[in-house]
Each structure stands twice: as C-alpha cells, then as structure tokens.
Backbone bond lengths (Angstrom), bond angles and torsions (degrees), N, CA, C in turn:
res aa  C-N    CA-C-N  psi(-1)  N-CA   C-N-CA  omega(-1)  CA-C   N-CA-C  phi
1 M - - - 1.494 - - 1.494 110.82 -
2 D 1.291 114.39 143.34 1.430 118.72 178.08 1.519 111.07 -77.73
3 C 1.303 118.90 131.97 1.464 123.99 -177.27 1.519 114.19 -94.10
4 T 1.317 117.06 10.60 1.467 118.84 -176.54 1.508 109.63 -73.92
5 R 1.321 114.13 154.97 1.477 121.22 -176.39 1.538 108.39 -93.90
6 I 1.307 117.01 137.26 1.434 123.41 175.74 1.530 108.05 -115.12
7 N 1.334 118.59 126.11 1.429 119.85 179.10 1.501 111.52 -80.44
8 S 1.276 115.40 120.05 1.530 120.66 -179.97 1.530 107.45 -151.80
9 L 1.245 115.92 150.68 1.483 120.72 175.01 1.501 114.19 -91.05
10 E 1.352 115.80 -8.06 1.448 120.74 178.31 1.512 110.55 -93.20
11 M 1.331 116.31 145.28 1.433 121.65 177.65 1.516 110.18 -75.54
12 E 1.341 115.97 143.51 1.470 122.15 177.90 1.524 109.17 -81.97
13 T 1.287 115.90 174.70 1.513 120.23 178.16 1.494 108.44 -78.42
14 E 1.302 115.52 165.81 1.459 123.48 178.07 1.497 110.21 -61.09
15 D 1.376 114.85 -42.28 1.457 118.71 179.72 1.560 111.13 -60.46
16 H 1.345 116.80 -37.32 1.441 120.34 179.49 1.560 109.33 -61.09
17 Y 1.302 116.94 -44.43 1.477 121.00 -177.67 1.558 109.74 -69.27
18 R 1.357 118.21 -36.31 1.426 119.29 173.12 1.522 113.91 -61.34
19 K 1.353 116.82 -38.66 1.415 119.90 178.98 1.519 110.26 -69.54
20 K 1.340 117.42 -38.80 1.443 122.27 178.16 1.533 110.90 -61.07
21 A 1.365 116.24 -40.68 1.463 122.45 -179.55 1.490 108.21 -65.51
22 N 1.361 119.11 -42.50 1.418 121.97 -179.71 1.548 111.32 -64.27
23 C 1.301 113.64 -38.92 1.490 119.20 -179.83 1.545 107.97 -65.90
24 Y 1.287 119.18 -39.95 1.439 122.80 178.40 1.551 112.49 -67.93
25 K 1.337 114.12 -41.31 1.457 118.74 -177.15 1.537 112.91 -70.31
26 T 1.320 117.02 -18.76 1.426 121.50 177.76 1.550 113.75 -101.46
27 S 1.347 114.94 8.67 1.491 118.21 -178.55 1.507 109.23 -84.59
28 P 1.345 115.02 154.07 1.481 121.47 174.99 1.533 112.54 -58.42
29 E 1.339 115.66 -35.17 1.477 119.21 -178.34 1.532 109.96 -64.77
30 Y 1.307 116.48 -40.74 1.511 120.28 178.77 1.494 109.46 -61.40
31 G 1.332 116.28 -44.68 1.489 122.79 -179.07 1.494 110.60 -58.04
32 R 1.356 117.01 -45.29 1.454 121.96 179.69 1.503 110.73 -67.32
33 M 1.301 118.00 -38.96 1.485 119.67 178.67 1.523 110.81 -63.61
34 I 1.333 117.69 -44.83 1.470 121.51 178.10 1.487 110.98 -60.55
35 S 1.346 118.65 -41.93 1.436 121.04 -179.77 1.533 112.96 -66.23
36 L 1.308 114.90 -29.23 1.512 118.42 -178.10 1.566 110.59 -81.03
37 Y 1.315 116.68 -23.85 1.415 119.55 -172.59 1.548 108.90 -131.23
38 P 1.352 119.65 77.27 1.452 120.30 -176.05 1.535 114.94 -56.50
39 I 1.286 118.96 -31.74 1.507 121.30 179.11 1.536 108.78 -64.54
40 L 1.324 118.04 -32.19 1.461 119.55 176.83 1.484 111.42 -63.43
41 E 1.311 118.89 -40.30 1.473 121.66 177.43 1.506 110.22 -61.74
42 T 1.341 117.92 -43.32 1.420 121.44 178.96 1.525 109.86 -61.37
43 S 1.351 118.00 -45.84 1.440 121.72 179.93 1.540 111.19 -60.60
44 I 1.319 116.29 -42.29 1.440 119.81 -179.84 1.534 110.22 -63.64
45 Q 1.331 118.06 -42.80 1.468 122.43 178.47 1.560 108.03 -62.16
46 D 1.306 118.87 -39.28 1.439 120.42 -179.22 1.551 112.33 -63.57
47 C 1.292 117.31 -30.51 1.444 121.69 -178.52 1.530 114.25 -90.38
48 K 1.312 118.40 -8.73 1.490 120.95 177.93 1.498 112.95 -53.59
49 G 1.238 117.81 131.56 1.482 121.60 176.29 1.546 111.20 86.01
50 E 1.318 118.84 -6.05 1.461 118.78 178.88 1.500 110.61 -77.43
51 D 1.288 118.20 143.61 1.456 123.14 173.28 1.547 108.93 -89.66
52 L 1.314 115.14 85.63 1.445 120.35 -174.30 1.533 114.90 -82.00
53 V 1.324 116.67 -17.55 1.451 121.41 -179.21 1.508 108.25 -122.47
54 A 1.298 115.74 133.02 1.485 119.03 179.82 1.453 112.53 -78.81
C-alpha cells in the first residue's frame, strides 16, 4: 500500500486507516522508534487485541 498522504476534508474508510496503520507498523522508522523505547513496545503489546475505538 502507498503510504503517501492525500489532502481531503472527507474521512476515509476504516479499512483505509487499518491499511495506513499496517504501512506505518512495517516502516523502518517504526522499527527504529521501537528499538529506542523498549517500554513503548511493551505498552503496544499490552494493547494488542483491545477494542480501543467504538
């Protein structure tokens, strides 16, 4: 999926945001951030599977 930003005033679909999140989570920047902040990785793991948005 393309990770580029498109300027629009309309909200995208939930599927769009899930794809964006996956793109971000597989980026080199995300990997570097996780390696710099180990507690962040633990916090992310603790939230996996949670229904954080209604």
